C-alpha positions as CSV (number, residue, x, y, z in Angstrom):
1,M,155.9,-25.0,-34.1
2,S,158.8,-27.2,-35.7
3,A,159.1,-26.9,-39.2
4,A,158.5,-30.8,-39.4
5,T,155.7,-30.5,-37.3
6,A,154.3,-27.7,-39.7
7,A,155.0,-30.0,-42.2
8,L,152.6,-32.6,-40.9
9,D,149.8,-30.5,-40.3
10,E,148.0,-29.5,-43.8
11,R,146.2,-26.9,-42.5
12,L,149.7,-24.9,-42.1
13,V,151.0,-25.7,-45.7
14,E,150.7,-22.4,-47.6
15,T,148.7,-23.0,-50.6
16,S,149.0,-21.4,-54.0
17,P,146.7,-19.2,-55.7
18,L,146.2,-21.4,-58.4
19,R,145.2,-24.1,-56.0
20,R,143.2,-22.1,-54.1
21,L,141.2,-21.3,-57.5
22,L,140.8,-24.9,-58.7
23,T,139.5,-26.0,-55.2
24,R,136.6,-23.2,-55.5
25,P,133.5,-25.4,-55.8
26,E,132.1,-23.1,-58.4
27,L,134.8,-22.7,-60.8
28,G,133.3,-25.1,-62.9
29,S,129.9,-23.6,-63.3
30,V,131.6,-20.2,-63.7
31,V,133.5,-21.5,-66.9
32,G,129.9,-23.2,-68.3
33,A,128.1,-19.7,-67.5
34,L,130.5,-17.8,-69.8
35,A,130.5,-20.5,-72.4
36,V,126.4,-20.5,-72.4
37,F,126.5,-16.9,-72.4
38,V,128.8,-16.3,-75.2
39,F,127.1,-19.4,-77.2
40,F,123.7,-17.8,-77.1
41,A,125.1,-14.0,-77.5
42,L,126.2,-15.6,-80.9
43,A,122.9,-17.8,-81.7
44,A,119.8,-15.8,-80.3
45,D,119.1,-12.1,-81.9
46,G,117.7,-9.8,-78.9
47,F,119.7,-11.9,-76.5
48,L,121.9,-9.0,-75.4
49,R,119.1,-6.8,-75.1
50,A,118.8,-5.3,-71.1
51,A,114.8,-6.4,-71.6
52,S,115.9,-9.7,-72.1
53,L,118.5,-10.1,-70.0
54,S,116.3,-9.1,-67.4
55,T,113.8,-11.9,-68.4
56,V,116.9,-14.4,-68.0
57,L,117.6,-13.1,-64.3
58,Y,113.8,-13.4,-63.6
59,A,113.9,-17.0,-64.7
60,A,117.1,-17.8,-62.8
61,S,115.6,-16.3,-59.2
62,T,112.4,-18.3,-59.2
63,I,115.1,-21.9,-59.7
64,G,117.6,-19.9,-57.1
65,I,115.7,-19.0,-54.7
66,M,115.1,-22.7,-53.8
67,A,118.6,-23.7,-55.2
68,V,120.5,-22.1,-52.6
69,P,119.0,-23.8,-49.8
70,V,118.7,-27.0,-51.5
71,A,122.7,-26.8,-52.1
72,L,123.5,-26.2,-48.7
73,L,121.2,-29.4,-48.0
74,M,123.1,-31.2,-50.3
75,I,126.6,-30.2,-48.9
76,G,125.2,-31.6,-45.6
77,G,124.9,-34.8,-47.5
78,E,121.2,-35.1,-47.9
79,F,118.5,-34.1,-50.5
80,D,114.6,-33.0,-50.7
81,L,112.4,-34.7,-53.4
82,S,109.3,-32.8,-52.0
83,A,110.7,-29.1,-52.3
84,G,108.9,-28.7,-55.7
85,V,105.2,-29.2,-54.3
86,L,106.3,-27.7,-51.2
87,V,106.3,-24.5,-53.0
88,T,102.5,-24.9,-54.3
89,S,101.7,-26.0,-50.7
90,S,102.9,-23.2,-49.3
91,A,101.1,-20.8,-51.7
92,L,97.7,-23.0,-51.3
93,V,97.7,-22.8,-47.3
94,S,98.4,-19.0,-47.6
95,S,95.6,-18.3,-50.5
96,M,92.9,-20.7,-48.5
97,F,93.5,-19.7,-44.7
98,S,93.0,-15.6,-46.0
99,F,90.2,-16.6,-48.3
100,Q,88.0,-19.0,-45.9
101,M,88.8,-17.3,-42.8
102,T,88.0,-14.0,-44.5
103,A,91.4,-12.3,-42.9
104,N,93.9,-10.1,-44.1
105,T,96.2,-11.8,-46.5
106,W,99.3,-11.4,-44.2
107,V,97.4,-13.7,-41.7
108,G,97.2,-16.4,-44.5
109,V,101.3,-15.5,-45.3
110,G,101.9,-15.9,-41.4
111,V,100.2,-19.6,-41.2
112,S,101.5,-20.5,-44.5
113,L,105.2,-19.7,-43.1
114,L,104.6,-21.8,-39.8
115,V,102.9,-24.5,-41.9
116,T,105.9,-24.8,-44.0
117,L,108.5,-24.7,-41.8
118,A,106.8,-27.4,-40.0
119,V,106.8,-29.6,-43.0
120,G,110.7,-29.2,-43.2
121,A,111.3,-30.2,-39.7
122,F,108.9,-33.5,-39.9
123,N,111.5,-34.3,-42.6
124,G,114.2,-33.8,-40.8
125,I,113.0,-35.4,-37.6
126,M,111.8,-38.4,-39.6
127,L,115.4,-38.5,-41.3
128,T,117.3,-38.3,-38.1
129,R,114.7,-40.6,-36.2
130,T,114.4,-43.3,-38.3
131,K,117.7,-43.4,-40.1
132,L,116.0,-44.2,-43.5
133,P,117.4,-42.6,-46.8
134,S,116.4,-38.9,-47.7
135,F,115.2,-40.5,-50.5
136,I,112.5,-42.3,-48.9
137,V,111.7,-40.1,-46.3
138,T,111.3,-37.1,-48.9
139,L,109.5,-39.3,-51.5
140,G,106.9,-40.0,-49.0
141,T,106.6,-36.2,-48.3
142,F,106.4,-35.6,-51.7
143,L,103.4,-38.1,-52.7
144,M,101.6,-37.2,-49.4
145,L,101.8,-33.5,-50.4
146,T,101.0,-34.0,-53.6
147,G,97.4,-35.6,-52.5
148,M,96.8,-33.2,-50.0
149,N,97.4,-30.2,-52.3
150,L,94.7,-31.7,-54.6
151,G,92.3,-33.0,-52.0
152,F,91.9,-30.2,-49.8
153,T,91.7,-28.0,-52.7
154,K,88.5,-29.4,-54.1
155,L,87.4,-30.2,-50.8
156,I,87.7,-26.7,-49.8
157,A,87.6,-24.8,-53.1
158,G,85.3,-27.2,-54.9
159,T,87.7,-27.0,-57.8
160,V,91.4,-27.7,-58.3
161,S,92.6,-23.9,-58.1
162,T,92.1,-21.5,-55.1
163,K,89.5,-18.5,-55.3
164,S,91.1,-15.2,-56.1
165,I,92.3,-13.2,-53.3
166,A,93.3,-9.9,-55.4
167,D,90.4,-7.7,-53.5
168,M,91.5,-8.7,-50.1
169,E,93.0,-6.5,-47.3
170,G,96.8,-6.9,-47.4
171,F,96.8,-8.2,-51.3
172,P,98.8,-5.1,-52.4
173,S,101.4,-4.9,-49.7
174,G,102.0,-8.9,-50.2
175,H,102.6,-8.1,-54.2
176,A,104.8,-5.1,-53.4
177,V,107.0,-7.6,-51.1
178,F,107.0,-10.8,-53.0
179,A,105.8,-10.0,-56.9
180,S,106.4,-6.3,-57.3
181,T,108.4,-5.1,-60.5
182,L,111.4,-2.6,-59.9
183,T,112.5,-0.4,-62.6
184,V,116.0,0.2,-63.2
185,G,117.3,2.3,-65.8
186,G,114.2,2.2,-67.9
187,V,114.2,-1.8,-67.3
188,D,111.9,-3.9,-65.3
189,F,113.2,-6.3,-62.6
190,K,111.1,-8.5,-60.7
191,I,111.5,-8.3,-56.9
192,T,112.6,-12.1,-56.6
193,I,116.3,-11.2,-58.2
194,L,116.5,-9.5,-55.0
195,W,115.5,-12.2,-52.8
196,W,117.6,-14.5,-54.9
197,L,120.7,-12.5,-54.3
198,A,120.0,-12.1,-50.4
199,L,119.5,-15.9,-50.3
200,V,122.8,-16.6,-51.5
201,A,124.4,-13.8,-49.5
202,V,123.0,-15.1,-46.3
203,A,123.7,-18.7,-47.4
204,S,127.7,-18.0,-48.1
205,W,127.8,-16.1,-44.9
206,I,126.3,-19.2,-43.1
207,L,129.0,-21.3,-44.8
208,L,132.3,-19.4,-45.1
209,R,131.9,-17.3,-41.5
210,T,129.9,-19.2,-38.9
211,R,130.5,-22.5,-37.0
212,A,126.9,-23.6,-38.4
213,G,128.7,-23.6,-41.5
214,N,131.5,-25.9,-40.6
215,W,128.9,-28.2,-39.1
216,I,127.2,-28.6,-42.5
217,Y,130.2,-29.5,-44.4
218,A,131.5,-31.7,-41.7
219,V,128.2,-33.6,-41.6
220,G,127.8,-34.0,-45.5
221,G,131.5,-35.3,-45.3
222,N,131.3,-37.7,-42.7
223,Q,128.7,-37.4,-40.1
224,D,130.0,-40.2,-37.7
225,A,133.2,-38.4,-37.6
226,A,131.1,-35.2,-37.1
227,R,129.2,-36.5,-34.2
228,A,132.6,-37.7,-32.7
229,V,133.7,-34.5,-32.2
230,G,130.6,-32.6,-31.0
231,V,128.6,-31.8,-34.2
232,P,125.2,-32.0,-33.5
233,V,124.0,-33.7,-36.6
234,A,120.3,-34.1,-36.0
235,K,119.6,-30.6,-35.5
236,T,122.5,-29.6,-38.3
237,K,120.1,-31.7,-40.6
238,I,116.5,-30.6,-39.3
239,G,117.8,-26.9,-39.9
240,L,119.0,-27.1,-43.3
241,Y,115.6,-29.0,-44.2
242,M,113.6,-26.0,-42.7
243,G,116.0,-23.7,-44.8
244,V,114.8,-25.5,-48.0
245,A,111.1,-24.8,-46.2
246,F,111.9,-21.3,-45.8
247,G,112.6,-21.0,-49.5
248,A,109.6,-22.8,-50.7
249,W,107.7,-20.6,-48.8
250,I,109.3,-17.3,-50.0
251,L,108.4,-18.7,-53.8
252,G,105.3,-20.1,-53.0
253,Q,103.9,-16.3,-51.8
254,H,105.6,-15.0,-55.1
255,L,103.5,-17.8,-57.3
256,L,100.4,-16.5,-55.1
257,F,100.8,-12.9,-55.2
258,S,102.1,-13.2,-58.9
259,Y,98.7,-14.5,-59.9
260,D,96.4,-14.5,-56.7
261,V,95.2,-17.9,-57.6
262,V,97.0,-21.4,-57.4
263,Q,96.6,-24.3,-59.4
264,S,97.1,-27.2,-57.2
265,G,99.0,-29.6,-59.3
266,E,101.8,-27.1,-59.6
267,G,105.5,-27.7,-58.9
268,V,105.7,-31.6,-59.1
269,G,109.0,-32.0,-61.0
270,N,110.7,-29.1,-60.0
271,E,112.7,-30.2,-57.5
272,L,114.8,-31.9,-59.9
273,I,115.3,-28.7,-61.6
274,Y,116.5,-27.3,-58.3
275,I,119.0,-30.4,-57.4
276,I,120.1,-30.2,-61.0
277,A,120.8,-26.3,-60.5
278,A,123.0,-27.1,-57.3
279,V,125.0,-30.1,-58.9
280,I,125.5,-28.0,-62.1
281,G,127.0,-25.6,-59.5
282,G,129.4,-27.8,-57.9
283,C,127.6,-29.6,-55.2
284,L,128.3,-33.1,-54.5
285,I,125.6,-35.8,-54.6
286,T,127.4,-37.5,-51.6
287,G,127.6,-34.5,-49.9
288,G,130.5,-32.5,-48.1
289,Y,131.4,-30.2,-51.1
290,G,129.9,-27.1,-53.0
291,S,129.0,-23.7,-52.2
292,A,126.0,-21.1,-52.2
293,A,127.5,-19.0,-55.2
294,G,127.8,-22.2,-57.0
295,S,124.1,-22.9,-56.9
296,A,123.3,-19.2,-57.9
297,V,125.7,-19.8,-61.4
298,G,123.8,-23.1,-61.9
299,A,120.3,-21.7,-61.6
300,L,121.7,-18.7,-63.9
301,I,122.8,-21.4,-66.3
302,F,119.3,-22.8,-66.0
303,G,117.7,-19.4,-66.4
304,M,120.2,-18.4,-69.7
305,T,119.3,-21.7,-71.2
306,S,115.5,-21.9,-71.1
307,K,115.2,-18.3,-72.2
308,G,118.1,-18.5,-74.8
309,I,116.5,-21.1,-76.3
310,V,113.3,-19.0,-76.9
311,F,115.2,-16.0,-78.4
312,A,116.9,-18.3,-80.5
313,E,113.4,-19.3,-81.8
314,W,114.4,-23.3,-81.3
315,N,112.1,-25.8,-80.8
316,P,111.6,-25.8,-77.1
317,D,110.9,-29.1,-76.8
318,W,115.0,-29.6,-76.9
319,F,115.2,-27.8,-73.7
320,K,115.2,-31.2,-71.3
321,F,117.7,-32.7,-74.0
322,F,120.1,-29.2,-73.1
323,L,119.9,-29.4,-69.6
324,G,121.0,-33.0,-69.4
325,G,123.6,-32.3,-71.2
326,M,124.8,-29.6,-68.9
327,L,124.6,-31.8,-66.1
328,L,126.5,-34.3,-67.5
329,L,129.3,-31.9,-68.8
330,A,129.1,-29.7,-65.4
331,T,129.3,-33.1,-63.4
332,L,132.7,-34.2,-65.7
333,L,134.0,-30.7,-65.5
334,N,133.9,-30.4,-61.7
335,T,135.3,-34.2,-61.3
336,W,138.3,-32.6,-63.3
337,V,139.0,-29.5,-61.5
338,R,139.1,-31.3,-58.4
339,K,141.6,-33.9,-59.7
340,R,143.6,-30.7,-61.3
341,A,143.5,-29.2,-57.8
342,E,145.0,-32.2,-55.9
343,A,147.9,-32.3,-58.5
344,V,148.7,-28.8,-58.2
345,K,150.6,-28.2,-55.1
């Protein structure tokens, strides 16, 4: 191939290490995470204690488990407003099916997985078949799930919370898988941290090493162009929504096996936190840009902020203010980083 031809193909042009660094979606969030860490290390006594950092990681993991699949969905150009209540729905199905059928709790866990994935598939199919915006489709699902969570719980259990399943067969093993505590070096860590890291690893592999990852970026960048070159747009989006549902199932089971009962009204509003974590991590609302690692860093920033305020003994009423400020700053920083990357040759 001639030098002139190579010059015309940007894929063949060598990229400087600086530009490769600047084009990483998670760069801005990493800088922000370091700033938040240093800030609370100085402002909050005890923040650097091992037990405190364990608490931060646990808070980050409960957001990160959902932020990872939500980030992939946003890279694919869509978002899900039903993600928060779907976590509660997953826990409710598992609990009520196990209790009412007097079955092993693992039967309820399995049924919950099928139901939760079906909801994710419903979102994806409705989106691709009706061509409605994801805002409308998932807002409708959010409202339906919110009503069903409350209605079915009161109908079956008679109250707004489920019955305890702590004495049922299979509960100890379920607790071990979804809600156990691991002790490392004398410090307790929740198993959700391992679930979170595993999801980040798998999602990163999908995005960076598989054809499906190329499809996700292509669909989020320009779905018409992606469809023109043979990308299965509908299947990709349905798969992404089912990925969000899988994350909701994991977190729902953690919720259930941690407390053995579930309040039907929980989860409302959490979908915005998942989206915020993904955006702070470098994902664009418009799609086609972002990373799983960035969403993990975004969740870590959330965990450090939420617990750092407590350790600093500040009024927790200011938490949402700091979260909103971080969202704006992260978005501005990510925009600046991309512009710098375009300027660096």
